[in-house]
C-alpha positions in Angstrom: 20.1 -11.4 -16.6 17.9 -8.2 -17.6 14.4 -9.6 -18.1 13.4 -6.3 -20.3 15.8 -7.3 -22.9 14.8 -11.2 -22.4 11.1 -10.6 -22.9 12.2 -8.7 -26.0 14.3 -11.2 -27.2 11.8 -13.7 -27.2 9.3 -11.5 -29.0 11.7 -10.6 -31.8 12.3 -14.6 -32.4 8.9 -14.8 -32.9 7.8 -16.6 -29.5 5.0 -15.5 -27.5 6.3 -13.5 -24.8 4.5 -13.6 -21.4 4.2 -10.6 -19.2 6.7 -10.7 -16.0 5.4 -11.3 -12.6 6.8 -11.4 -10.0 6.5 -10.1 -5.3 6.5 -7.0 -3.9 9.7 -7.0 -2.3 8.6 -3.4 -0.5 7.2 -0.4 -0.7 6.8 2.8 0.9 3.6 5.1 0.0 5.7 8.4 1.6 8.4 8.0 -0.8 6.5 6.9 -3.6 8.4 3.9 -4.9 9.3 0.5 -3.8 11.1 -2.9 -5.3 9.4 -5.9 -6.9 11.2 -9.3 -7.0 10.7 -11.3 -10.3 9.9 -14.9 -10.8 13.4 -15.2 -11.6 14.9 -13.4 -9.0 15.9 -9.9 -10.4 15.1 -6.4 -8.5 12.8 -4.0 -10.5 12.0 -0.3 -9.3 8.4 0.7 -9.3 7.2 4.1 -9.2 3.9 5.2 -8.2 3.0 6.6 -11.5 3.1 2.8 -12.7 0.3 2.0 -9.7 -2.8 1.1 -11.0 -5.7 3.7 -10.8 -7.3 3.6 -7.3 -4.4 2.4 -5.5 -1.8 4.2 -3.6 0.2 1.6 -2.1 1.3 -2.1 -2.7 1.7 -4.7 0.5 4.7 -6.9 0.4 4.5 -10.2 -0.5 1.7 -9.2 -3.0 1.7 -11.1 -6.5 2.1 -8.4 -9.7 2.5 -8.8 -12.9 4.0 -5.7 -14.8 5.9 -4.5 -17.9 9.6 -3.7 -17.4 11.3 -0.9 -19.2 15.1 0.1 -18.7 15.4 2.8 -16.4 18.4 5.4 -15.3 19.1 2.7 -12.7 18.2 -0.2 -14.1 14.9 -2.1 -14.9 12.0 -0.3 -14.2 7.8 -1.8 -13.8 5.3 -0.2 -15.9 1.8 -0.5 -15.4 1.2 -2.7 -12.3 -1.5 -5.2 -12.3 -2.1 -6.6 -8.6 -2.8 -10.3 -9.2 -2.9 -11.7 -5.3 -2.8 -9.9 -2.4 -1.7 -11.7 0.7 -4.1 -12.4 3.3 -3.7 -9.6 6.4 -2.7 -11.0 9.6 -4.5 -8.1 10.9 -8.2 -8.8 9.9 -7.5 -12.3 11.3 -6.9 -10.9 14.7 -9.1 -7.7 14.7 -11.2 -6.7 17.1 -15.3 -8.1 16.9 -18.0 -5.8 15.1 -19.7 -5.0 18.1 -16.4 -4.4 20.2 -15.9 -2.1 17.3 -19.1 -0.2 17.4 -18.6 0.6 21.3 -15.4 2.1 20.5 -16.5 4.3 17.5 -19.4 5.2 19.2 -17.0 6.3 22.7 -14.8 8.3 20.3 -17.8 10.5 18.3 -18.7 11.1 21.8 -14.8 12.2 22.3 -14.6 14.3 19.1 -18.2 15.7 19.8 -16.6 17.3 22.7 -13.7 18.4 20.7 -15.6 19.9 18.5 -17.6 22.2 20.6 -14.2 23.4 22.6 -13.1 24.6 18.9 -16.6 25.9 18.3 -15.6 28.3 21.8 -12.0 29.0 20.5 -10.3 26.5 22.1 -8.2 23.9 21.2 -7.3 20.6 23.0 -3.8 20.7 24.8 -1.1 19.4 23.5 -1.5 16.3 25.3 -4.8 15.5 24.7 -4.8 16.5 21.1 -1.7 14.0 20.9 -3.9 11.0 22.5 -6.4 12.0 20.4 -4.7 11.5 17.1 -3.3 8.4 18.3 -6.7 6.7 18.8 -7.8 8.1 15.4 -4.8 6.5 13.9 -5.2 3.2 16.0 -9.3 2.9 14.9 -8.9 4.0 11.3 -5.4 1.0 11.6 -8.6 -1.3 12.7 -10.9 -0.6 10.6 -8.8 -0.6 7.8 -7.2 -3.9 8.4 
């Protein structure tokens, strides 16, 4: 079953064609592509170029609508519009805002010390650099949940 042809066949017959909808199966930001599952159960390739302006990634389970074209390897999504993003489990369990404020203040102090060392021409040692980078990623994940 080809959703692209089916929708065009409906249009050709004079019927009103609806925009295909579905859910994001998976999307890899680093690779710049992923796959959608249409409501009919078909799998559709999605490239980063089809994402709406300002959207860098699609969350699995997000409801989307999109155009479909026949690509080199099958159906490919065009002009995606995000309809509904699933509730974030991370938001439901993230730290209290006051606790995050304390963590951020401590992180700022740590980064200030690193900045002072860098001004004196010294990078942190490898272990400290790795720990600082891990902390920054964790805090960023907690804020961006």
